[in-house]
N, C-alpha and C positions, 0 to 999 in steps of 0.2 A: 581497522576502522570499520564501524558498523553504520551504514547509511539506510534510513527508511524513507521510501517514497510512497506517499499516500495521496489520495484524492478520489474523486468520483470515477466511475467507469467511464472510459473515453477521454480522460484528461491527458493521457500520454505517458503514464507511469512506465509501462513495459518498454516502449520505444526509447524513452530517455534512459532507463536503466541499462539497456543494451549498449547505447552509445557511451554512457558513463563508464561501464565496465571496459569497453574497448579503449577509452581514453586512459583509464588507470593502468590497464595492461601495457599500453604503449610506454608507460613510465617504468615498466619492469615490475609492477605490483602483481601479486596473486589475488584474483578476484573471483568471487562466487556470487551469482544472482539467484535469489530464492523468490519464486513467484507464489502468491497465495490467491486462491487455493492452488495447490500444486497438482502434479499429475500422480502423486502417491495415493495410497489407499484412502486416507481421510479426505484429501483434497478432491479426489474424484467423487466421493460421496457428497461432499459439500456442493460441488458443481451440480450434481443431480438434484439435490434438494432446492437449489436456487431456481431451477426451472419449474418448480411447483408453486402452489399457493397455499396459504393457510397457516395457522399457528404451529401445527406440528412440523411442517416443512421449515418454518422460520426457526424454531428451536433446534431442530436437527442440523440445519445449515450452520447455525452459530456454534453448536457443539463440535461439529466436524471441522469447521474452520479453526477454532481454538486448538483442537487436538493436532491439526495439521501444522499449526504455527509452533507447537511445542518442539517439533523437529528442528525448526529454524533456531529456536532458543538454544537447543543443545549444540547446533552447528556454530552459532555465534560464539558461545563460550570456548569451544575448541579452536575456532578460527583466530580468536584473540591470542591464544597461546601460540598458535602456529605463525602468526603474522599475516594471515589472509584477510583481505577485505571482504565484507559481506554486504550486498545490497539487497534489501527486502522490498519487494513490490507488494504493497499492502502490508500494513502492520497494525499498530494499535488503533489508529483512526478508523479502521474498517469495522471495529466493534460498534461504531456509532450508527450503522445502518439499522440497528435495533432501536426502535423508537422510544422516546421518553426516558423515564427513570430506569428502565431495563438496560438501555444502551449505555447510560451514564454509569450504572453500577458495574456492568461487564467491563466497560472501558477502564474504570478505576481499578478493578481487580487485575485486569491484564497488565496495566502499567505497574502494579505493585509487585508482580511476580516474574515478569518477563524482562530480559536484558534491555536496558535503555540504549537507544541509538546514540552514537556520537554526533551524528548529523540527522536531524528529524525534519523532513520537508513535506509540505502539502503542495501539490501542483493544483492550482485552482483554475477552474473554468466555470462559466455559467452553466447551470443545469441544462438549458436548452442546447448549448453547444455540445455538452457531453452526450445528450440523447441523439443529436445528429450524427456524431462520430460513431456511437454504438450501433445505430441503425444502419450505417454504411457498411458495417461488417457483415450484415446479412445472416447473423446467427439468431437462434431462438432467444426471445426476451426473458431475462431473469427477473425474479420477483421485485427487485429494487430498481429496475430500469424503466422507471416512469417518472414523470415530472414532479409529482407531489413528493415521492420518496426521495428523489435527488435533491429537491429544495430543502427538505428537512435534514437530510444527511449532511449536506454542505453547510447549513447553518450550525449544526452540532460540531462539525469538524473545525470550522472557523473560530468557534468559541473555546476550543481546546487550548490549554496553556502549554508553553514550551516548544512550540513548533514554529518553523519558518515557513511562511506562505509566499509562493511565487506564482506568477501568471503562467498558465499553460496555453494562452490564447495565440501565441506566436508559432513560428515554425519549430520543428524538433531541435534545430540547431540553436535557435534563440532560447528555448527552454533549457537545453543542455548548458548553454553559457551561464544562465542564471543559477542552475544547480552547481556547476563548477565553481562559480563565485562564492556560493555558500560553503561548499566543501572546503575550499582553500581558506576562507575566512575563519570558519569554525574549527578546522583541523589542519593548520598549516604544516607543510612538509619541511623537514630540516634542509 
């Protein structure tokens, strides 16, 4: 099974992914979590570009992120053959941080060539809530971690077709319960 968890920074993707992986492992399943950007070569380059500003940094961050995700695409194909579940933290909806037509075009291209998730979830929070959570981390602000960008990105994500949207406004346990409900509904176990 391939599960994608998307949403704004600070919506709880990584925390829920870790809890979901633990839950699936407790059922005897083999599970791998893939974070984007990763700690691999292209993921580290993407993270570095996200701390900068300007059109060059934007283009490079997008290119590095896409290249980083190609590794996940290869892993998903192999995992499906091996019977391993893969949880992707950030996937196709992350392309929509690119504004306007560029984001829509990149998103469409991504969805055309990358493996489709069996369960495709957006964890939704208000941009103000996302910013509060991101600020609480005490890390350097990335180029998209501002209210205007988060509002535009969220609107684009919510208008994407074929995704299930759940609230990330509750506790981790409440959000995990919503995710598990979708996983069991869309991909029931024998």
